[in-house]
All heavy atoms as an XYZ file, in Angstrom:
1005
protein
N     139.755     84.164    136.305
C     139.970     84.000    134.946
C     140.325     82.643    134.475
O     139.770     82.115    133.446
C     141.158     85.014    134.590
C     141.495     85.079    133.181
S     140.206     85.914    132.256
C     141.022     86.225    130.701
N     141.181     82.010    135.159
C     141.535     80.608    134.850
C     140.353     79.713    134.927
O     140.129     78.857    134.040
C     142.666     80.042    135.775
C     143.936     80.776    135.465
C     142.870     78.512    135.562
C     145.062     80.398    136.438
N     139.484     79.958    135.924
C     138.323     79.091    136.072
C     137.335     79.228    134.837
O     136.873     78.254    134.373
C     137.598     79.446    137.356
C     136.404     78.615    137.680
C     135.894     78.978    138.971
N     134.794     78.042    139.343
C     133.980     78.195    140.369
N     134.194     79.268    141.154
N     133.088     77.390    140.619
N     137.226     80.401    134.358
C     136.395     80.629    133.185
C     136.967     79.972    131.946
O     136.215     79.342    131.229
C     136.204     82.212    132.971
C     135.418     82.830    134.107
C     135.432     82.445    131.653
C     135.387     84.280    134.083
N     138.240     80.040    131.832
C     138.833     79.360    130.648
C     138.670     77.858    130.702
O     138.322     77.225    129.710
C     140.339     79.718    130.593
C     140.510     81.204    130.269
C     141.033     78.876    129.561
C     141.986     81.774    130.350
N     138.794     77.297    131.868
C     138.566     75.852    131.987
C     137.203     75.455    131.723
O     136.970     74.507    131.110
C     138.966     75.332    133.406
C     140.613     75.376    133.697
C     140.844     74.933    135.159
C     141.177     74.417    132.763
N     136.257     76.224    132.176
C     134.819     75.984    131.974
C     134.555     75.957    130.514
O     133.769     75.178    129.934
C     134.046     76.906    132.640
C     134.080     76.679    134.177
C     132.474     76.873    132.228
C     133.411     77.667    135.058
N     135.288     76.887    129.758
C     134.994     76.962    128.346
C     135.681     75.906    127.509
O     135.179     75.419    126.477
C     135.453     78.409    127.750
C     134.594     79.592    128.285
C     135.285     80.858    127.758
C     133.164     79.447    127.726
N     136.936     75.548    127.972
C     137.686     74.505    127.293
C     137.269     73.056    127.553
O     137.188     72.227    126.626
C     139.152     74.722    127.645
C     139.738     75.953    127.099
C     140.074     73.515    127.058
C     141.158     76.303    127.521
N     136.766     72.822    128.727
C     136.405     71.408    129.002
C     135.371     70.841    128.076
O     135.535     69.720    127.597
C     135.882     71.347    130.478
C     135.585     69.972    130.931
C     136.578     68.969    131.164
C     134.239     69.606    131.017
C     136.176     67.738    131.570
C     133.857     68.386    131.367
C     134.841     67.403    131.676
N     134.328     71.568    127.846
C     133.318     70.962    126.820
C     133.925     70.752    125.525
O     133.616     69.790    124.832
C     132.212     72.058    126.748
C     132.310     72.837    128.061
C     133.776     72.841    128.382
N     134.849     71.571    125.076
C     135.582     71.320    123.796
C     136.370     70.152    123.799
O     136.341     69.353    122.808
C     136.377     72.580    123.431
C     135.663     73.869    123.151
C     136.586     75.044    122.894
C     134.704     73.693    121.955
N     137.048     69.815    124.911
C     137.853     68.600    124.997
C     136.924     67.385    125.022
O     137.240     66.429    124.366
C     138.711     68.758    126.324
C     139.827     69.671    126.273
C     140.538     69.675    127.665
C     140.900     69.313    125.197
N     135.876     67.479    125.739
C     134.912     66.359    125.823
C     134.388     66.035    124.435
O     134.302     64.858    123.999
C     133.812     66.658    126.792
C     132.752     65.586    126.900
C     133.141     64.360    127.541
C     131.607     65.632    126.304
C     132.203     63.322    127.626
C     130.727     64.554    126.344
C     131.061     63.503    127.061
N     133.985     67.041    123.683
C     133.479     66.887    122.364
C     134.465     66.308    121.388
O     134.216     65.283    120.659
C     133.012     68.143    121.815
O     132.010     68.768    122.594
C     132.376     68.001    120.387
N     135.723     66.722    121.439
C     136.783     66.205    120.650
C     137.020     64.731    120.875
O     137.221     63.872    120.036
C     138.001     67.094    120.761
N     137.067     64.391    122.232
C     137.367     63.015    122.603
C     136.225     62.087    122.215
O     136.446     60.992    121.841
C     137.547     62.930    124.103
S     139.099     63.667    124.656
N     134.982     62.561    122.309
C     133.865     61.689    121.945
C     133.862     61.404    120.401
O     133.459     60.331    119.962
C     132.500     62.281    122.387
O     132.238     63.503    121.658
N     134.332     62.335    119.660
C     134.288     62.050    118.210
C     135.448     61.113    117.826
O     135.333     60.396    116.878
C     134.490     63.427    117.395
C     133.259     64.221    117.481
N     132.055     63.850    116.923
C     133.036     65.461    117.893
C     131.119     64.726    117.023
N     131.703     65.722    117.677
N     136.519     61.148    118.538
C     137.632     60.309    118.255
C     137.304     58.771    118.409
O     137.873     57.954    117.829
C     138.869     60.638    119.183
N     136.349     58.489    119.285
C     136.023     57.070    119.558
C     134.579     56.770    118.968
O     133.906     55.920    119.469
C     135.997     56.721    121.087
O     135.006     57.689    121.811
C     137.387     56.928    121.732
N     134.146     57.516    118.009
C     132.903     57.362    117.390
C     132.582     55.870    116.827
O     133.448     55.361    116.283
C     132.674     58.284    116.214
C     131.365     58.196    115.671
C     131.260     59.074    114.369
C     129.903     58.794    113.720
N     129.767     59.361    112.413
N     131.456     55.354    117.293
C     131.031     54.156    116.829
C     129.858     54.434    115.843
O     129.095     55.347    116.077
C     130.534     53.270    117.998
C     131.604     52.899    118.919
C     131.030     52.058    120.070
C     132.064     51.764    121.151
N     131.525     51.086    122.271
N     129.779     53.462    114.949
C     128.662     53.676    113.949
C     127.421     52.970    114.524
O     127.506     52.126    115.401
C     129.024     53.073    112.681
C     130.141     53.757    111.928
C     131.438     53.284    111.928
C     129.883     54.880    111.184
C     132.437     53.863    111.271
C     130.879     55.659    110.515
C     132.201     55.082    110.593
O     133.183     55.708    109.991
N     126.305     53.277    113.929
C     125.048     52.660    114.281
C     125.083     51.171    113.663
O     125.742     50.916    112.772
C     123.872     53.305    113.811
C     123.658     54.651    114.398
N     123.035     54.801    115.608
C     123.857     55.911    114.005
C     123.041     56.060    116.038
N     123.478     56.749    115.048
N     124.295     50.340    114.256
C     124.186     48.969    113.752
C     123.894     48.907    112.251
O     124.539     48.050    111.592
C     123.027     48.173    114.605
C     122.907     46.810    114.239
C     121.782     46.142    114.915
O     121.803     46.156    116.208
O     120.914     45.638    114.242
N     123.141     49.723    111.852
C     122.756     49.769    110.342
C     124.003     49.861    109.502
O     124.027     49.288    108.382
C     121.797     50.856    110.114
C     121.223     50.958    108.788
C     119.825     50.302    108.829
C     119.063     50.573    107.626
N     117.850     49.854    107.506
N     124.921     50.672    109.962
C     126.210     50.819    109.121
C     126.845     49.446    108.961
O     127.260     49.178    107.795
C     127.132     51.799    109.878
C     128.474     51.836    109.295
N     128.848     52.532    108.149
C     129.657     51.241    109.754
C     130.154     52.312    108.006
N     130.689     51.520    108.847
N     127.020     48.704    109.991
C     127.651     47.378    109.945
C     126.788     46.461    109.169
O     127.294     45.582    108.436
C     127.904     46.794    111.306
C     128.876     47.793    112.037
C     128.394     48.609    113.087
C     130.217     47.785    111.809
C     129.275     49.439    113.760
C     131.185     48.616    112.546
C     130.637     49.442    113.497
O     131.452     50.300    114.177
N     125.477     46.493    109.352
C     124.568     45.666    108.590
C     124.661     45.809    107.057
O     124.733     44.935    106.325
C     123.174     45.990    109.088
C     122.082     45.214    108.408
C     120.682     45.696    108.875
O     120.519     46.458    109.792
N     119.686     45.253    108.075
N     124.787     47.071    106.738
C     124.900     47.392    105.274
C     126.217     46.885    104.754
O     126.266     46.360    103.640
C     124.881     48.993    105.051
O     123.599     49.420    105.536
C     124.915     49.341    103.619
N     127.314     47.083    105.487
C     128.617     46.521    105.019
C     128.610     45.075    104.788
O     128.946     44.573    103.702
C     129.753     46.931    106.084
C     130.121     48.377    106.231
C     131.151     48.443    107.379
C     130.791     48.862    104.950
N     128.098     44.348    105.781
C     128.042     42.858    105.679
C     127.091     42.406    104.571
O     127.461     41.545    103.712
C     127.618     42.252    107.007
C     127.504     40.727    107.000
C     128.912     40.125    106.698
C     127.024     40.264    108.313
N     125.909     43.015    104.499
C     124.909     42.537    103.623
C     125.311     42.879    102.099
O     125.156     41.985    101.184
C     123.567     43.175    103.927
S     122.220     42.132    103.458
N     125.994     44.003    101.980
C     126.492     44.258    100.595
C     127.648     43.309    100.135
O     127.677     42.869     99.028
C     127.019     45.721    100.551
C     125.932     46.759    100.473
O     124.732     46.406    100.289
N     126.219     47.953    100.835
N     128.504     43.025    101.124
C     129.579     42.037    100.874
C     129.063     40.665    100.480
O     129.650     40.050     99.675
C     130.452     41.989    102.075
C     131.710     41.136    101.791
C     132.690     41.059    103.046
O     132.834     42.173    103.642
O     133.185     40.054    103.253
N     127.900     40.256    101.147
C     127.416     38.910    101.002
C     126.322     38.922     99.844
O     125.716     37.842     99.592
C     126.846     38.368    102.219
C     127.898     38.142    103.385
C     127.194     37.742    104.600
C     128.936     37.235    102.948
N     126.070     40.070     99.259
C     125.061     40.220     98.254
C     123.685     39.804     98.736
O     123.026     38.971     98.102
C     125.425     39.457     96.851
C     124.671     39.878     95.715
O     124.258     41.089     95.612
O     124.363     39.068     94.812
N     123.325     40.159     99.981
C     122.036     39.767    100.590
C     121.077     40.845    100.517
O     121.271     41.932    100.010
N     119.898     40.566    100.989
C     118.784     41.489    101.045
C     118.589     41.952    102.565
O     118.397     41.198    103.378
C     117.484     40.801    100.653
C     116.301     41.731    100.661
C     115.051     40.972    100.087
C     113.786     41.846    100.291
N     113.522     42.774     99.473
N     118.696     43.318    102.670
C     118.579     43.855    104.005
C     117.135     44.017    104.452
O     116.259     44.239    103.662
C     119.208     45.289    104.034
C     120.730     45.196    104.019
S     121.538     46.872    104.185
C     120.683     47.659    105.522
N     116.978     43.852    105.747
C     115.620     44.146    106.351
C     114.505     43.298    105.683
O     113.440     43.827    105.450
C     115.317     45.547    106.405
C     116.229     46.442    107.171
C     116.196     46.291    108.625
O     115.130     45.867    109.226
O     117.259     46.465    109.286
N     114.831     42.016    105.495
C     113.831     41.142    104.934
C     112.667     40.899    105.880
O     112.876     40.473    107.015
C     114.480     39.827    104.637
C     113.503     38.815    103.924
C     113.297     38.925    102.577
C     112.914     37.836    104.637
C     112.389     38.004    101.946
C     112.108     36.942    104.074
C     111.757     37.043    102.709
O     110.878     36.097    102.125
N     111.414     41.256    105.551
C     110.300     41.177    106.370
C     109.621     39.774    106.340
O     109.305     39.319    105.226
C     109.229     42.273    106.012
C     108.070     42.208    106.945
C     109.934     43.655    106.041
N     109.473     39.264    107.523
C     108.834     37.875    107.682
C     107.308     38.174    107.771
O     106.896     39.185    108.082
C     109.366     37.161    108.806
C     110.951     36.868    108.816
C     111.350     36.187    110.152
C     111.255     35.957    107.633
N     106.559     37.015    107.636
C     105.151     37.091    107.703
C     104.552     37.593    109.030
O     103.491     38.138    109.076
C     104.406     35.833    107.218
C     104.768     34.577    108.129
C     104.120     33.365    107.529
C     104.637     32.120    108.300
N     104.118     30.935    107.633
N     105.345     37.485    110.096
C     104.959     38.090    111.429
C     105.429     39.445    111.713
O     105.419     39.893    112.752
C     105.412     37.065    112.541
C     106.937     37.007    112.733
O     107.679     37.592    111.883
O     107.316     36.302    113.689
N     106.050     40.026    110.599
C     106.555     41.412    110.520
C     107.916     41.637    111.269
O     108.130     42.743    111.511
C     105.458     42.347    111.036
C     104.253     42.413    110.149
C     103.320     43.502    110.411
N     102.166     43.407    109.533
C     101.049     44.056    109.518
N     101.014     45.040    110.439
N     100.112     43.929    108.631
N     108.483     40.621    111.690
C     109.824     40.721    112.220
C     110.632     40.908    111.069
O     110.419     40.529    109.886
C     110.264     39.514    113.155
O     110.152     38.321    112.265
C     109.409     39.469    114.378
N     111.985     41.386    111.244
C     112.854     41.702    110.066
C     114.221     40.956    110.337
O     114.816     41.138    111.394
C     113.039     43.154    109.983
C     111.929     43.957    109.569
C     112.275     45.426    109.697
N     111.014     46.210    109.318
C     110.686     46.737    108.137
N     111.612     46.530    107.175
N     109.620     47.364    107.948
N     114.619     40.246    109.312
C     115.866     39.650    109.248
C     116.926     40.762    108.797
O     116.642     41.431    107.731
C     115.921     38.485    108.264
C     117.359     37.835    108.286
C     114.920     37.425    108.559
N     117.911     41.025    109.529
C     118.926     42.021    109.223
C     119.480     41.832    107.778
O     119.622     42.821    107.061
C     120.028     42.139    110.193
C     119.533     42.774    111.532
O     118.523     43.463    111.552
O     120.265     42.544    112.531
N     119.842     40.588    107.483
C     120.382     40.310    106.166
C     120.028     38.892    105.790
O     120.430     37.959    106.515
C     121.871     40.513    106.130
S     122.599     40.247    104.599
N     119.407     38.760    104.647
C     118.959     37.368    104.209
C     119.771     37.091    102.884
O     119.699     37.908    101.956
C     117.536     37.345    103.897
C     116.935     35.888    103.699
C     117.039     34.985    104.914
C     115.538     36.041    103.139
N     120.532     36.074    102.831
C     121.287     35.659    101.718
C     120.760     34.279    101.184
O     119.781     33.778    101.773
C     122.784     35.375    102.007
O     122.933     34.212    102.900
C     123.378     36.675    102.649
N     121.156     33.805    100.149
C     120.855     32.562     99.603
C     120.950     31.427    100.641
O     120.257     30.397    100.595
C     121.549     32.150     98.331
C     121.189     33.073     97.195
O     120.072     33.738     97.223
O     121.970     33.148     96.170
N     121.989     31.538    101.553
C     122.385     30.464    102.414
C     121.922     30.867    103.947
O     121.541     29.856    104.738
C     123.789     30.238    102.366
C     124.249     28.993    103.179
C     125.716     28.648    102.886
O     126.381     29.337    102.053
O     126.170     27.585    103.426
N     121.989     32.157    104.310
C     121.940     32.494    105.730
C     120.855     33.429    106.031
O     120.628     34.483    105.276
C     123.291     33.046    106.257
C     124.349     32.121    106.235
C     125.375     32.104    105.221
C     124.520     31.085    107.210
C     126.409     31.191    105.167
C     125.506     30.142    107.153
C     126.471     30.162    106.122
O     127.523     29.366    106.207
N     120.300     33.320    107.317
C     119.438     34.393    107.861
C     120.336     35.033    108.912
O     120.592     34.329    109.930
C     118.110     33.750    108.442
N     120.705     36.276    108.704
C     121.774     36.907    109.614
C     121.108     37.887    110.493
O     120.456     38.880    109.970
C     122.851     37.445    108.759
C     123.459     36.420    107.766
C     124.000     38.048    109.611
C     124.271     37.057    106.756
N     121.389     37.847    111.780
C     121.165     38.881    112.813
C     122.430     39.570    113.019
O     123.490     38.972    113.393
C     120.615     38.223    114.041
C     120.480     39.217    115.197
C     119.563     40.360    114.932
O     118.715     40.267    113.997
O     119.582     41.400    115.691
N     122.474     40.933    112.871
C     123.651     41.740    113.092
C     123.484     42.464    114.438
O     122.488     43.149    114.631
C     123.870     42.858    111.974
C     125.054     43.689    112.253
C     124.040     42.060    110.621
N     124.519     42.309    115.239
C     124.387     42.941    116.590
C     125.785     43.298    117.142
O     126.868     42.677    116.746
C     123.716     42.008    117.658
C     122.246     42.297    117.791
O     121.875     43.428    117.718
O     121.489     41.350    118.018
N     125.744     44.256    118.084
C     127.033     44.578    118.805
C     127.326     43.521    119.724
O     126.489     42.686    120.187
C     126.828     45.967    119.529
C     126.785     47.083    118.646
C     125.572     47.653    118.296
C     127.970     47.635    118.146
C     125.552     48.844    117.492
C     127.948     48.756    117.236
C     126.641     49.297    116.933
N     128.601     43.377    120.144
C     129.117     42.316    120.994
C     128.304     42.145    122.235
O     127.987     40.980    122.613
C     130.552     42.546    121.320
N     127.940     43.248    122.873
C     127.210     43.267    124.144
C     125.876     42.462    123.950
O     125.320     41.923    125.033
C     126.912     44.540    124.697
C     128.123     45.190    125.482
C     127.569     46.244    126.445
C     127.646     47.548    125.687
N     127.376     48.712    126.579
N     125.374     42.413    122.850
C     124.025     41.718    122.515
C     124.223     40.272    122.057
O     123.337     39.798    121.285
C     123.263     42.626    121.678
C     122.857     43.941    122.283
C     122.221     44.863    121.314
C     120.865     44.451    120.777
N     120.198     45.329    119.836
N     125.325     39.666    122.421
C     125.621     38.361    121.835
C     124.486     37.343    122.116
O     124.187     36.541    121.240
C     127.008     37.888    122.391
C     126.933     37.540    123.868
C     127.129     38.402    124.872
C     126.559     36.352    124.557
N     126.895     37.860    126.113
C     126.614     36.483    125.891
C     126.274     35.077    123.988
C     126.387     35.469    126.802
C     126.044     34.063    124.898
C     126.086     34.228    126.271
N     123.890     37.332    123.375
C     122.841     36.345    123.724
C     121.655     36.591    122.939
O     121.019     35.637    122.447
C     122.586     36.473    125.196
N     121.251     37.833    122.724
C     120.043     38.116    121.938
C     120.199     37.643    120.478
O     119.268     37.177    119.857
C     119.760     39.629    121.939
C     119.239     40.232    123.287
C     119.112     41.641    123.306
O     118.655     42.248    122.189
O     119.561     42.328    124.205
N     121.392     37.823    119.952
C     121.697     37.549    118.586
C     121.491     36.084    118.281
O     121.043     35.663    117.210
C     123.069     38.004    118.088
O     124.110     37.273    118.834
N     121.753     35.179    119.316
C     121.581     33.774    119.119
C     120.115     33.408    118.917
O     119.777     32.702    117.953
C     122.178     32.953    120.392
C     123.602     33.130    120.475
C     121.699     31.550    120.316
C     124.123     32.731    121.773
N     119.336     33.907    119.788
C     117.855     33.583    119.620
C     117.316     34.122    118.391
O     116.493     33.441    117.639
N     117.626     35.372    117.973
C     117.080     35.947    116.777
C     117.519     35.168    115.541
O     116.746     34.912    114.666
C     117.521     37.406    116.676
C     116.704     38.323    117.656
C     117.054     39.705    117.573
O     118.017     40.126    118.218
N     116.398     40.499    116.775
N     118.841     34.800    115.452
C     119.317     34.123    114.296
C     118.629     32.776    114.153
O     118.320     32.287    113.098
C     120.843     33.963    114.323
O     121.260     33.109    115.437
N     118.439     32.075    115.286
C     117.795     30.767    115.195
C     116.352     30.901    114.760
O     115.857     30.047    113.984
C     117.874     30.025    116.564
C     119.187     29.476    116.986
C     119.217     29.089    118.458
C     119.712     28.484    116.069
N     115.675     31.857    115.286
C     114.247     32.142    114.865
C     114.182     32.484    113.453
O     113.347     31.905    112.697
C     113.688     33.253    115.699
C     112.237     33.571    115.374
C     111.236     32.699    115.643
C     111.964     34.741    114.635
C     109.901     32.932    115.238
C     110.617     35.030    114.272
C     109.626     34.113    114.588
O     108.335     34.340    114.265
N     115.012     33.416    112.861
C     115.019     33.835    111.514
C     115.263     32.629    110.595
O     114.710     32.447    109.588
C     116.007     34.979    111.290
C     115.585     36.229    111.987
C     116.583     37.197    112.405
C     114.255     36.528    112.354
C     116.296     38.365    112.998
C     114.009     37.698    113.070
C     114.967     38.564    113.422
O     114.669     39.744    114.079
N     116.220     31.790    110.985
C     116.581     30.549    110.223
C     115.372     29.711    110.174
O     115.015     29.193    109.083
C     117.820     29.833    110.800
N     114.701     29.445    111.331
C     113.549     28.635    111.302
C     112.479     29.136    110.402
O     111.791     28.447    109.632
C     113.038     28.529    112.700
C     111.691     27.807    112.882
N     111.632     26.473    112.818
C     110.485     28.401    112.948
C     110.259     26.227    112.901
N     109.546     27.267    113.083
N     112.252     30.495    110.380
C     111.130     31.078    109.600
C     111.452     31.148    108.109
O     110.559     31.164    107.292
C     110.867     32.512    110.143
C     110.320     32.481    111.547
S     108.629     31.706    111.643
C     107.644     32.884    110.794
N     112.682     31.102    107.718
C     113.068     31.298    106.332
C     113.598     29.992    105.655
O     113.670     29.921    104.495
C     114.186     32.299    106.167
O     115.355     31.882    106.953
C     113.768     33.752    106.657
N     113.923     29.020    106.524
C     114.514     27.830    105.982
C     116.020     27.914    105.673
O     116.632     27.050    104.968
N     116.647     29.028    106.082
C     118.076     29.219    105.894
C     118.778     28.795    107.121
O     118.212     28.495    108.102
C     118.329     30.761    105.545
C     117.473     31.393    104.588
C     117.850     30.959    103.146
C     117.064     31.626    102.095
N     117.346     31.264    100.810
N     120.142     28.895    106.986
C     120.992     28.550    108.032
C     121.084     29.800    109.021
O     121.172     30.987    108.475
C     122.428     28.206    107.674
C     122.451     26.944    106.751
C     123.818     26.672    106.313
C     123.896     25.512    105.316
N     125.251     25.373    104.757
N     121.179     29.597    110.340
C     121.294     30.746    111.213
C     122.724     31.351    111.182
O     123.763     30.599    111.077
C     121.050     30.171    112.591
C     121.472     28.672    112.482
C     121.161     28.331    111.084
N     122.847     32.629    111.335
C     124.119     33.399    111.320
C     124.012     34.638    112.139
O     122.931     35.208    112.269
C     124.660     33.674    109.938
N     125.117     35.015    112.677
C     125.227     36.330    113.368
C     126.258     37.118    112.799
O     127.405     36.662    112.622
C     125.560     36.087    114.883
C     125.891     37.315    115.626
C     124.345     35.378    115.591
N     126.050     38.412    112.522
C     127.067     39.392    112.145
C     127.454     40.108    113.427
O     126.699     40.821    114.057
N     128.691     39.720    113.901
C     129.109     40.084    115.267
C     130.016     41.303    115.147
O     131.087     41.232    114.578
C     129.896     38.936    115.858
C     130.337     39.094    117.293
C     129.387     38.927    118.345
C     131.652     39.264    117.657
C     129.814     39.111    119.593
C     132.036     39.487    118.876
C     131.058     39.402    119.894
N     129.524     42.431    115.661
C     130.254     43.661    115.604
C     131.331     43.803    116.780
O     130.944     43.768    117.906
C     129.309     44.917    115.622
C     128.286     44.684    114.530
C     130.167     46.196    115.533
C     127.126     45.606    114.690
N     132.586     43.976    116.410
C     133.626     44.093    117.322
C     134.168     45.527    117.292
O     134.774     45.889    116.217
C     134.818     43.153    117.151
C     134.284     41.694    117.443
C     136.002     43.436    118.095
C     135.361     40.600    117.238
N     134.013     46.287    118.322
C     134.575     47.685    118.359
C     135.755     47.811    119.284
O     136.549     48.750    119.151
C     133.453     48.624    118.823
C     132.552     49.063    117.695
O     133.003     49.324    116.630
N     131.195     48.978    117.970
N     135.889     46.930    120.239
C     137.018     47.191    121.244
C     137.589     45.748    121.593
O     136.977     44.697    121.258
C     136.599     47.735    122.602
O     135.606     46.797    123.207
C     135.824     49.124    122.356
N     138.744     45.757    122.162
C     139.370     44.468    122.598
C     138.485     43.831    123.644
O     138.517     42.533    123.763
C     140.785     44.742    123.089
C     141.770     45.157    122.070
C     143.202     45.181    122.541
C     144.166     45.712    121.617
N     144.920     44.717    120.869
N     137.822     44.545    124.425
C     136.865     43.853    125.466
C     135.857     43.029    124.821
O     135.327     42.098    125.472
C     136.293     45.052    126.292
C     137.235     45.791    127.274
C     136.490     46.737    128.081
C     137.465     47.465    129.049
N     136.762     48.468    129.814
N     135.512     43.385    123.638
C     134.406     42.590    122.966
C     134.807     41.155    122.725
O     133.981     40.258    122.411
C     134.153     43.250    121.600
C     133.387     44.622    121.769
O     132.860     44.818    122.866
O     133.291     45.383    120.800
N     136.097     40.773    122.828
C     136.483     39.391    122.633
C     135.851     38.477    123.646
O     135.526     37.326    123.301
C     138.039     39.341    122.729
C     138.763     39.963    121.625
C     138.479     39.286    120.288
O     138.248     38.131    120.188
N     138.428     40.095    119.201
N     135.607     38.986    124.926
C     134.965     38.176    125.965
C     133.576     37.725    125.418
O     133.160     36.600    125.767
C     134.916     38.842    127.187
C     134.052     40.106    127.324
C     134.045     40.697    128.653
N     133.476     41.948    128.592
C     133.237     42.792    129.539
N     133.730     42.462    130.719
N     132.556     43.919    129.389
N     132.847     38.610    124.804
C     131.488     38.261    124.257
C     131.651     37.279    123.139
O     130.798     36.433    122.913
C     130.759     39.563    123.870
C     130.560     40.526    124.984
C     131.099     41.780    124.932
C     129.807     40.171    126.090
C     130.971     42.711    125.890
C     129.687     41.126    127.065
C     130.202     42.327    127.004
O     129.941     43.317    127.980
N     132.709     37.422    122.296
C     132.849     36.481    121.257
C     133.033     35.076    121.721
O     132.469     34.238    121.130
C     134.051     36.906    120.328
C     134.327     35.822    119.202
C     133.584     35.872    118.122
C     135.378     34.974    119.380
C     133.747     34.964    117.119
C     135.565     33.999    118.446
C     134.740     33.964    117.252
N     133.800     34.914    122.765
C     134.010     33.555    123.327
C     132.645     32.925    123.732
O     132.377     31.746    123.516
C     134.933     33.661    124.538
C     136.397     33.915    124.164
C     137.333     34.031    125.286
C     138.702     34.484    124.972
N     139.527     34.661    126.090
N     131.804     33.754    124.366
C     130.521     33.227    124.765
C     129.655     32.837    123.543
O     129.087     31.713    123.510
C     129.790     34.261    125.513
C     130.485     34.623    126.864
C     129.813     35.828    127.503
N     130.644     36.338    128.622
C     130.293     37.449    129.350
N     129.209     38.050    129.123
N     131.063     37.773    130.340
N     129.599     33.740    122.590
C     128.868     33.416    121.318
C     129.412     32.295    120.617
O     128.662     31.347    120.190
C     128.856     34.706    120.411
C     128.201     34.494    119.007
C     126.735     34.154    119.123
C     128.434     35.717    118.126
N     130.689     32.118    120.463
C     131.334     31.070    119.830
C     130.970     29.691    120.398
O     130.826     28.733    119.703
C     132.839     31.227    119.743
C     133.526     30.269    118.797
O     133.082     30.101    117.579
O     134.505     29.689    119.287
N     130.964     29.626    121.687
C     130.686     28.394    122.447
C     129.246     27.904    122.035
O     129.013     26.743    121.667
C     130.620     28.634    123.956
O     132.009     29.027    124.309
C     130.283     27.409    124.673
N     128.265     28.756    122.054
C     126.906     28.338    121.622
C     126.742     28.085    120.207
O     126.006     27.253    119.717
C     125.944     29.374    122.172
C     126.033     29.557    123.686
C     124.467     29.035    121.718
C     125.783     28.282    124.403
N     127.418     28.982    119.350
C     127.354     28.893    117.887
C     127.860     27.530    117.453
O     127.265     26.922    116.601
C     128.133     29.981    117.334
N     128.909     26.949    118.022
C     129.365     25.711    117.721
C     128.406     24.592    118.018
O     128.284     23.658    117.247
C     130.690     25.382    118.418
C     131.892     26.258    117.890
C     133.128     26.031    118.781
N     134.191     26.890    118.414
C     135.132     26.567    117.598
N     135.155     25.426    116.993
N     136.075     27.440    117.246
N     127.711     24.701    119.135
C     126.745     23.745    119.604
C     125.531     23.776    118.672
O     124.953     22.646    118.429
C     126.248     24.134    121.011
C     125.322     23.165    121.639
C     125.967     21.840    122.078
O     127.135     21.766    122.229
O     125.110     20.898    122.256
N     125.049     24.912    118.210
C     123.837     24.983    117.366
C     124.048     25.209    115.926
O     123.035     25.539    115.204
C     122.919     26.063    117.996
C     122.341     25.549    119.399
C     123.058     25.907    120.523
C     121.303     24.730    119.475
C     122.540     25.494    121.802
C     120.801     24.265    120.703
C     121.508     24.701    121.822
O     121.006     24.231    123.043
N     125.283     25.225    115.426
C     125.475     25.366    114.018
C     125.268     26.759    113.534
O     124.823     26.963    112.372
N     125.528     27.790    114.338
C     125.353     29.235    113.896
C     126.641     29.713    113.376
O     127.740     29.728    113.957
C     124.879     30.060    115.173
C     123.586     29.544    115.704
C     124.777     31.538    114.770
C     123.215     30.141    117.050
N     126.582     30.204    112.129
C     127.768     30.836    111.445
C     128.022     32.161    112.033
O     127.042     33.000    112.361
C     127.503     30.874    110.021
C     128.514     31.749    109.159
C     129.689     30.918    108.893
C     130.632     31.732    107.884
N     131.885     31.159    107.783
N     129.226     32.540    112.308
C     129.550     33.912    112.909
C     130.260     34.658    111.755
O     131.380     34.197    111.337
C     130.381     33.841    114.161
C     129.703     33.071    115.240
C     130.753     35.261    114.666
C     130.497     32.796    116.442
N     129.776     35.756    111.410
C     130.567     36.740    110.476
C     130.996     37.870    111.469
O     130.273     38.625    112.032
C     129.595     37.357    109.401
C     129.193     36.319    108.494
C     127.888     35.752    108.623
C     129.910     35.993    107.353
C     127.429     34.867    107.702
C     129.390     35.048    106.468
C     128.216     34.467    106.595
N     132.339     37.946    111.505
C     132.917     39.098    112.328
C     133.043     40.376    111.566
O     133.540     40.373    110.460
C     134.319     38.672    112.938
C     134.156     37.428    113.833
C     134.992     39.830    113.627
C     135.437     36.875    114.353
N     132.496     41.405    112.180
C     132.541     42.730    111.552
C     133.381     43.642    112.433
O     132.898     43.968    113.587
C     131.129     43.314    111.338
C     130.254     42.308    110.735
C     131.241     44.648    110.459
C     128.742     42.665    110.798
N     134.515     44.076    112.062
C     135.396     44.800    112.890
C     135.202     46.326    112.591
O     134.811     46.698    111.489
C     136.815     44.502    112.728
C     137.061     43.058    113.233
C     138.446     42.694    113.274
O     139.241     43.357    114.236
O     138.981     41.853    112.587
N     135.533     47.152    113.584
C     135.416     48.574    113.474
C     136.224     49.151    112.265
O     137.354     48.664    112.069
C     135.956     49.210    114.748
C     135.841     50.746    114.751
C     136.193     51.163    116.026
C     137.512     52.029    116.060
N     137.876     52.591    117.340
N     135.611     50.017    111.456
C     136.292     50.511    110.395
C     137.024     51.894    110.755
O     136.534     52.674    111.446
C     135.295     50.924    109.221
C     134.841     49.720    108.524
O     135.227     48.555    108.911
N     133.858     49.877    107.675
């Protein structure tokens, strides 16, 4: 009897815990940042790549912390293609993400990439 109850309760506990740590999709953070900066989302370039957010000043690539290295290349490419300054919308969901920020910040300083930090809501 106890075994049956545990089998029934365990999936409920797992589901409740997974909802408590819910992360949003990248698009959610992209929308927050782009709306705040009054930019244009998903700006399509002539080669059909898309800038996550294009403002009067910046071409912004929005990414989760783990994708810090990819965001550098994309922001530099989008800046080159648009004539804007490169920028990264850096999504921080956990304290562990700080290690990725340090890496990004080192390169961003070297190449003039602006970092917009987007923290978990």
